[in-house]
VEXTORTI-161954 format. One record per residue (C-alpha): x, y, z; residue number from 1. Coordinates in nm, 4 decimals, always signed. Layout:
N
{px->X; py->Y; pz->Z; nr->NUM}
...
***
This chain:
104
{px->+7.8747; py->+9.8284; pz->+10.2993; nr->1}
{px->+7.6917; py->+10.1600; pz->+10.3392; nr->2}
{px->+7.9083; py->+10.4729; pz->+10.3942; nr->3}
{px->+7.7870; py->+10.8023; pz->+10.5270; nr->4}
{px->+7.9339; py->+11.0963; pz->+10.3342; nr->5}
{px->+7.9820; py->+11.4640; pz->+10.4007; nr->6}
{px->+8.1431; py->+11.7157; pz->+10.1630; nr->7}
{px->+8.2822; py->+12.0221; pz->+10.3284; nr->8}
{px->+8.3369; py->+12.2128; pz->+10.0041; nr->9}
{px->+8.0012; py->+12.2499; pz->+9.8401; nr->10}
{px->+7.8434; py->+12.4912; pz->+9.6029; nr->11}
{px->+7.6330; py->+12.7008; pz->+9.8390; nr->12}
{px->+7.3822; py->+12.7978; pz->+9.5706; nr->13}
{px->+7.2815; py->+12.4304; pz->+9.5239; nr->14}
{px->+7.2922; py->+12.3191; pz->+9.8913; nr->15}
{px->+6.9792; py->+12.2592; pz->+10.0935; nr->16}
{px->+6.9232; py->+12.4398; pz->+10.4187; nr->17}
{px->+6.9903; py->+12.1087; pz->+10.5999; nr->18}
{px->+7.3319; py->+12.0593; pz->+10.4347; nr->19}
{px->+7.4344; py->+12.4206; pz->+10.5102; nr->20}
{px->+7.3253; py->+12.3716; pz->+10.8739; nr->21}
{px->+7.5384; py->+12.0527; pz->+10.8962; nr->22}
{px->+7.8345; py->+12.2403; pz->+10.7573; nr->23}
{px->+7.7902; py->+12.5166; pz->+11.0197; nr->24}
{px->+7.7639; py->+12.2558; pz->+11.2892; nr->25}
{px->+8.1121; py->+12.1197; pz->+11.1957; nr->26}
{px->+8.2511; py->+12.4717; pz->+11.2481; nr->27}
{px->+8.0576; py->+12.5267; pz->+11.5730; nr->28}
{px->+8.0968; py->+12.1850; pz->+11.7434; nr->29}
{px->+8.2756; py->+11.9186; pz->+11.5365; nr->30}
{px->+8.2396; py->+11.6504; pz->+11.7975; nr->31}
{px->+7.8632; py->+11.6782; pz->+11.8032; nr->32}
{px->+7.8509; py->+11.7039; pz->+11.4225; nr->33}
{px->+8.0360; py->+11.3766; pz->+11.3840; nr->34}
{px->+7.8036; py->+11.2059; pz->+11.6372; nr->35}
{px->+7.4986; py->+11.2316; pz->+11.4089; nr->36}
{px->+7.6526; py->+11.0320; pz->+11.1232; nr->37}
{px->+7.6652; py->+10.6544; pz->+11.0921; nr->38}
{px->+8.0119; py->+10.4950; pz->+11.0498; nr->39}
{px->+8.2051; py->+10.4505; pz->+10.8363; nr->40}
{px->+8.2040; py->+10.8176; pz->+10.7494; nr->41}
{px->+8.3684; py->+10.9786; pz->+10.4476; nr->42}
{px->+8.4654; py->+11.3402; pz->+10.5053; nr->43}
{px->+8.5577; py->+11.5035; pz->+10.1737; nr->44}
{px->+8.7565; py->+11.8286; pz->+10.1603; nr->45}
{px->+8.8018; py->+11.8019; pz->+10.5413; nr->46}
{px->+9.0757; py->+12.0676; pz->+10.5237; nr->47}
{px->+8.7986; py->+12.3255; pz->+10.4764; nr->48}
{px->+8.7246; py->+12.2734; pz->+10.8541; nr->49}
{px->+9.0585; py->+12.1647; pz->+11.0045; nr->50}
{px->+8.9089; py->+12.1463; pz->+11.3579; nr->51}
{px->+8.7282; py->+11.8316; pz->+11.2433; nr->52}
{px->+9.0596; py->+11.6430; pz->+11.2845; nr->53}
{px->+9.0532; py->+11.6860; pz->+11.6579; nr->54}
{px->+8.6993; py->+11.5541; pz->+11.6667; nr->55}
{px->+8.8017; py->+11.2568; pz->+11.4483; nr->56}
{px->+9.0972; py->+11.1909; pz->+11.6901; nr->57}
{px->+8.8747; py->+11.2035; pz->+11.9978; nr->58}
{px->+8.6253; py->+10.9687; pz->+11.8365; nr->59}
{px->+8.8958; py->+10.7202; pz->+11.7386; nr->60}
{px->+9.0545; py->+10.7443; pz->+12.0829; nr->61}
{px->+8.7092; py->+10.6658; pz->+12.2379; nr->62}
{px->+8.6281; py->+10.3811; pz->+12.0027; nr->63}
{px->+8.9434; py->+10.2224; pz->+11.8454; nr->64}
{px->+8.7539; py->+10.0231; pz->+11.5827; nr->65}
{px->+8.9386; py->+10.0522; pz->+11.2510; nr->66}
{px->+8.7875; py->+10.2050; pz->+10.9444; nr->67}
{px->+8.5526; py->+10.4601; pz->+11.1088; nr->68}
{px->+8.6544; py->+10.7496; pz->+10.8972; nr->69}
{px->+8.7940; py->+10.8153; pz->+10.5585; nr->70}
{px->+8.9194; py->+11.1786; pz->+10.5059; nr->71}
{px->+8.9799; py->+11.2906; pz->+10.1544; nr->72}
{px->+9.0876; py->+11.6263; pz->+10.0091; nr->73}
{px->+9.2266; py->+11.7902; pz->+9.7033; nr->74}
{px->+9.5260; py->+11.9547; pz->+9.8794; nr->75}
{px->+9.8194; py->+11.7974; pz->+10.0594; nr->76}
{px->+9.7764; py->+11.8685; pz->+10.4320; nr->77}
{px->+10.0503; py->+11.8695; pz->+10.6898; nr->78}
{px->+9.9469; py->+11.6156; pz->+10.9591; nr->79}
{px->+10.2856; py->+11.6082; pz->+11.1241; nr->80}
{px->+10.2509; py->+11.9318; pz->+11.3242; nr->81}
{px->+10.1976; py->+11.9456; pz->+11.6937; nr->82}
{px->+9.8343; py->+12.0481; pz->+11.6516; nr->83}
{px->+9.7198; py->+11.6945; pz->+11.5728; nr->84}
{px->+9.9192; py->+11.3849; pz->+11.6605; nr->85}
{px->+9.8214; py->+11.1314; pz->+11.3997; nr->86}
{px->+10.0573; py->+10.8515; pz->+11.5169; nr->87}
{px->+9.8783; py->+10.5181; pz->+11.5028; nr->88}
{px->+9.5592; py->+10.6749; pz->+11.3740; nr->89}
{px->+9.6252; py->+10.7595; pz->+11.0116; nr->90}
{px->+9.7228; py->+10.5752; pz->+10.7019; nr->91}
{px->+9.8037; py->+10.8241; pz->+10.4174; nr->92}
{px->+9.7560; py->+10.7331; pz->+10.0532; nr->93}
{px->+9.8536; py->+10.9417; pz->+9.7617; nr->94}
{px->+9.6035; py->+10.9121; pz->+9.4834; nr->95}
{px->+9.6581; py->+11.0120; pz->+9.1305; nr->96}
{px->+9.3742; py->+11.1594; pz->+8.9134; nr->97}
{px->+9.1699; py->+10.9162; pz->+8.7036; nr->98}
{px->+9.2572; py->+10.8744; pz->+8.3402; nr->99}
{px->+8.9769; py->+10.8649; pz->+8.0791; nr->100}
{px->+8.9787; py->+10.4867; pz->+8.0434; nr->101}
{px->+8.9254; py->+10.4445; pz->+8.4157; nr->102}
{px->+8.6231; py->+10.6716; pz->+8.4055; nr->103}
{px->+8.4673; py->+10.5015; pz->+8.1011; nr->104}
***
């Protein structure tokens, strides 16, 4: 299965103009930014642009097909607040770092 991927936290010195423009588009209009990617879509370090959660919610509400988005990040985010009701839309997994034998 092919997965589209977007990393929010990127080293700006090594990013192409296209990637930087896409990052800005998530800040400006996250709904439109999501619309240009094929699904499933992996959004890494999504907490860098928290407004993307609302866009993901609206997309899932419009098309309730499972597995459209995979959101990953390196910090624990509070998804229980009133700003984004995740009920029925999110399965949270705690992942531990890889050990050397898993990498090799």
